[in-house]
Residue, then its C-alpha position, 0 to 999 in steps of 0.5 A: m093165180k100167177i104173181t109177178f114181183i117187181g124187185g127181188g130183195n129181202m121182202a120179196n124173198a120172204l113173201i115168195g118163201g112164205l107163199k111156197k110154204q102155203g102151197f103156192s107153186a114156183a111155176g106161178m111166181q116170177v121176179v123182175e130183178p136187174v141184179e144178176e146175183l139176186r136173180a141167181r139166188l132166187t132161182d136157186d132158192f125157190g125155182v122161180r122164173c127171173a127176168p132182168a127187166i119187165d117183159a111180156a111174160a112178166l105181165a102174164c099174171e093176175v097180181l103184180v107186187l111192187a117190191v122195189k125201193p121207194q126212191t127207184m119206183k118211178t124208174a122201175l115202173a117206166p116200162l109200164r107207161e112206155e113200151f108196155a102201156g095199156r098192158l095192165k088190164d085188171q091185174l091187182v097191183i100191190s105196193i110194199a114200198a114205204g112212203l109212196q101214196m097210191k095216187d102217185i103209183g097210179r099216176w106212174l102206171g098211166g092212171y091205173g087204179n086197181l091198187v093196194r098199198s101195204m106196209p109190212n115190217t121186218p119180222a116178216l123176214i121170219g114169218a112173224g110180221v104184221t102188215g097194214l093194208c089200204a085198198a083204192p076204191a077200184v079194188d073189189r072184195e076179191g082183190r082185197e082177199t087176194a092181197e090178204k092171202i099174199l101178205r098173210a104168207v109173212g104174218r098177220v094183216l090189218w086193213v086201214e080204210d083211210e090211206s092217210l093213216m098208213d103213215v101212222v101204221t108205218a110209224v107204229s109197226g113199220s118202224g116199231p121193230a127198231y123201237v123194240f130193239y132200242f129197248i132191248e139194247a137199253i135194258q141189256k146195257a143196264g143189266a151189264e152195267l149193273g154186273l151181269p155178263a153181257d150175254t146173260a143180260r142180252q138173253l134176259a132182255v130178249e126172252t123177256f120181250i118175247g114172253a111179255a109180247r106173247l102174254a099180251e097177245a094171249s090175254s084179253e086184258p088191256v096191256d095197262e092191266l097186265r103192267m099193273r099186275v106186275t107192279s106191286k105197290g112199293g116193289t121193284t117194278a114200281a120203282a122202275i116205273e116211277a123212274f121211267n115216268t120221272q124221265g118222261v119215257d112215255a112222252g118220249i115214245a109218243a113224241g118218237v112215234a109222232a115224229a116218225a108219222a110226220r116224217g112219213r107224210a113228208l116223204c110221201e110228198i117228196l117221193g111222189q114228185d114227178 
């Protein structure tokens, strides 16, 4: 299988590195990247072919991964509806650009339909990501398996059958690392304000999040059960949870995720305009 990446930024780097670890050959991957410095880095780090613009060799592939910023996607795809119009035959096109609907990408590709939309998150940069995937009706089982194989190079994958829910995926997992960093920051700050050295407070906060997440992953119990196990009646954790409830922390989180999903839907409309 030959894969061409349109865009050579951080996520493309993560995917190429992950694929190489899985045994994919550098000869089977290439990148279209206009920035010379990024091309040089990709060649040095991975040994893949890089080109400054889409050319015939770049389209000699089975999979095209769209890894450019959403706001530049239409421009980046222009050669595929102009000088290379009709050159997409049965390639699987995977978009990892947030906020772009498949109908808009397909239109910018001249009416192409063999598309998968994905939403990876930043832990993919260390191989610990989770990616939501949604396939257009034209994508067959083999295409879905191919998309899974590629995105699994940077973590786990989950399928969403209704594309409208991809905005919720973005709100939960795409933006989710920022929520976790927000909580780590808040706990670290609280610990330091109560007298802990800043580096100690940071390590305690980070390691606690890592350990709790691993425990939730390893357990078959619902997370609310895991929480209640730590929350002894009248104890220290109960006091903290009561304060969180009084301050409306849970409602604030729900409102934040809803706001992110709403913004995602709005951006889809803005970014998809011609």
